[in-house]
C-alpha positions in Angstrom: 84.4 125.5 94.7 86.5 126.6 91.7 89.4 124.4 92.9 87.1 121.4 93.1 85.8 121.9 89.6 89.4 122.4 88.4 90.5 119.1 90.1 87.6 117.3 88.5 88.5 118.5 85.1 92.2 117.6 85.7 91.1 114.1 86.6 88.9 113.8 83.6 91.8 114.8 81.4 94.0 112.2 83.0 91.4 109.5 82.4 91.3 110.5 78.8 95.1 110.3 78.6 95.1 106.8 80.1 92.4 105.6 77.7 94.6 106.9 74.9 97.5 104.7 75.9 98.4 101.9 73.6 98.8 98.3 74.8 102.6 98.7 74.3 102.5 101.8 76.5 100.8 99.9 79.2 103.3 97.0 78.9 106.1 99.5 79.3 104.5 100.7 82.5 104.0 97.2 83.7 100.4 97.9 84.5 97.0 97.2 83.1 94.7 100.0 82.0 92.5 99.4 85.0 95.5 99.7 87.4 96.5 103.0 85.8 92.9 104.3 86.0 92.8 103.2 89.6 96.0 105.2 90.3 94.6 108.3 88.6 91.6 108.2 91.0 93.7 107.8 94.1 94.6 110.7 96.5 97.6 112.6 95.2 99.7 112.0 98.3 99.9 108.2 98.1 103.6 108.0 97.1 104.7 110.3 99.9 102.6 108.4 102.5 104.0 105.1 101.4 107.6 106.4 101.5 107.0 108.0 105.0 105.4 104.8 106.4 108.1 102.7 104.9 110.7 104.9 106.7 108.9 104.3 110.0 109.5 100.6 109.4 113.1 101.2 108.4 112.6 100.6 104.7 114.1 103.0 102.2 112.4 104.3 99.1 114.8 102.3 96.9 113.9 99.1 98.7 110.2 99.9 98.4 110.5 100.4 94.6 112.9 97.5 94.0 110.1 95.1 93.0 107.8 96.9 90.6 104.8 94.6 91.0 105.1 94.8 94.8 105.4 98.6 94.6 102.2 98.8 92.6 100.5 96.5 95.2 101.7 98.7 98.1 100.5 101.8 96.4 97.1 100.2 95.6 96.7 99.1 99.2 97.5 102.5 100.5 95.3 104.2 97.9 92.3 102.2 99.1 93.0 102.5 102.8 90.1 103.5 105.1 92.5 104.6 107.9 93.8 107.8 106.3 93.2 109.8 109.5 95.1 107.3 111.7 97.8 107.3 109.1 98.1 111.1 109.1 98.4 111.1 112.8 101.1 108.4 112.8 103.0 110.2 110.0 102.9 113.5 111.8 104.4 112.1 115.0 108.2 111.7 114.8 108.1 109.2 117.6 105.8 106.7 115.7 107.1 103.1 115.8 106.0 100.2 113.6 104.0 98.8 116.6 101.9 101.9 116.5 100.8 101.2 112.9 98.5 98.3 113.3 96.0 100.1 111.1 98.3 100.0 108.1 97.3 97.5 105.4 101.0 97.4 104.2 102.5 96.7 107.7 103.3 93.0 106.9 105.0 94.0 103.6 107.0 96.8 105.3 108.1 94.5 108.1 109.1 91.8 105.6 111.1 94.3 103.6 112.7 95.7 106.7 113.8 92.2 107.8 115.4 91.6 104.4 117.2 95.0 104.3 118.6 94.7 107.8 
């Protein structure tokens, strides 16, 4: 229970920090205030999940992050995913192939990036 309260307070503090950002700060981030707030509210493991799923498709972290706007979209899609359980199982299995990831909302983006980096 204490950890849940601590997490809630941490998130509240993060929201306050985002609300204190200037328009210039947001421009530097390349994101709107709403996008940053959305990311603050996402599960903490999104970046790791995206990188791991990208690796299943043969896409490196550098290739995932090459286009900032696309990277933000990928993270947002993952952050709103309703298939976290299926994703967790896929990521835990070293034999997972792209064809096993039909649940992934980013599969078309990963496949496209893989075809361009091949």
